C-alpha positions as CSV (number, residue, x, y, z in Angstrom):
1,X,2.6,-21.7,-5.3
2,X,5.9,-23.4,-4.1
3,X,7.9,-19.8,-4.8
4,X,5.1,-18.0,-2.6
5,X,5.6,-20.4,-0.1
6,X,9.5,-19.8,0.1
7,X,9.2,-16.2,0.2
8,X,6.5,-16.5,2.8
9,X,9.3,-18.6,5.1
10,X,12.2,-16.2,4.1
11,X,10.1,-13.5,5.4
12,X,9.3,-15.4,8.2
13,X,12.8,-16.3,8.9
14,X,14.1,-12.8,8.7
15,X,11.0,-11.5,11.5
16,X,12.2,-13.8,14.0
17,X,15.6,-12.5,14.0
18,X,14.7,-9.1,13.6
19,X,12.5,-9.5,16.6
20,X,15.6,-11.6,18.6
21,X,17.4,-8.1,17.8
22,X,14.6,-5.9,19.1
23,X,14.6,-7.5,21.9
24,X,18.0,-6.1,22.5
25,X,17.6,-2.6,21.6
26,X,16.0,0.1,24.5
27,X,14.5,3.0,24.5
28,X,14.4,5.7,27.3
29,X,11.4,8.5,28.4
30,X,11.3,10.1,31.0
31,X,8.9,12.8,32.7
32,X,9.1,15.3,35.5
33,X,11.9,17.0,33.8
34,X,13.7,13.9,34.3
35,X,13.3,12.8,37.5
36,X,11.5,9.6,36.9
37,X,13.4,7.6,34.5
38,X,12.1,4.3,32.4
39,X,13.8,1.9,29.8
40,X,11.8,-0.2,27.2
41,X,13.1,-2.7,25.6
42,X,11.9,-3.8,21.5
43,X,10.0,-6.3,23.3
44,X,7.7,-4.1,24.8
45,X,8.9,-5.1,28.2
46,X,9.8,-2.6,31.0
47,X,13.6,-3.2,32.1
48,X,14.1,-0.6,34.2
49,X,12.8,2.3,36.0
50,X,15.0,4.8,37.8
51,X,13.8,7.6,40.5
52,X,15.9,11.1,42.0
53,X,15.2,11.0,45.2
54,X,14.4,14.2,45.1
55,X,11.0,13.2,43.5
56,X,9.6,11.2,46.5
57,X,7.0,13.2,48.5
58,X,5.7,11.1,51.3
59,X,3.1,13.8,51.0
60,X,2.4,13.3,47.5
61,X,2.2,9.6,46.2
62,X,0.2,10.8,43.3
63,X,2.3,12.9,41.6
64,X,4.8,10.4,41.9
65,X,2.3,8.0,40.4
66,X,1.1,9.7,37.3
67,X,4.8,10.5,36.4
68,X,5.6,6.6,36.7
69,X,2.6,6.4,34.4
70,X,3.4,9.3,32.0
71,X,7.1,7.5,31.7
72,X,5.8,4.4,31.4
73,X,4.0,5.3,28.8
74,X,5.7,7.1,26.3
75,X,8.5,4.7,27.2
76,X,6.1,1.8,25.9
77,X,4.9,3.9,22.7
78,X,8.6,4.9,22.2
79,X,9.4,1.0,21.9
80,X,6.4,0.1,19.6
81,X,7.6,2.8,16.9
82,X,10.7,1.6,17.1
83,X,9.4,-2.3,16.3
84,X,7.1,0.0,13.9
85,X,9.9,1.5,12.1
86,X,12.3,-1.7,11.8
87,X,9.5,-3.7,10.3
88,X,8.5,-1.3,8.3
89,X,12.1,-1.9,6.4
90,X,11.4,-5.6,6.5
91,X,8.1,-5.6,4.6
92,X,8.8,-2.5,2.7
93,X,5.8,-0.8,3.9
94,X,3.5,-3.4,3.6
95,X,1.0,-3.7,6.3
96,X,0.7,-7.5,7.5
97,X,-1.6,-7.9,10.0
98,X,-0.6,-10.1,12.7
99,X,3.0,-10.0,12.4
100,X,3.6,-7.4,15.6
C-alpha cells in the first residue's frame, strides 16, 4: 500500500510539472482563410485574437462574430488535443478521471 501511495505521489508531481509546461505551450487556429487568428495555451486560455483589417465590415458584424467563434472553438479543441496527447504519454494511455 505504501508503494502505491509513493507511485501516486510521483505521478501527481509529474502531472503538475506537465500542467505548468503546457501552460506555456500554444496552439493557433484560423478562420476565414486566415483573416481571424486565435491563439490558446495548454491551460485552455485564449492568449490572443488577431483580425485582419479587411474582415472588419460594419455592414456584416454577424460574419465577423461567426469567424471569431469558429477560430476560438478550433483553438480550444487543438489545445485540448495537445493536453490529451501529453497526458497520454505520462499516464501510458490510461484514462484517469479528473486528472485534466
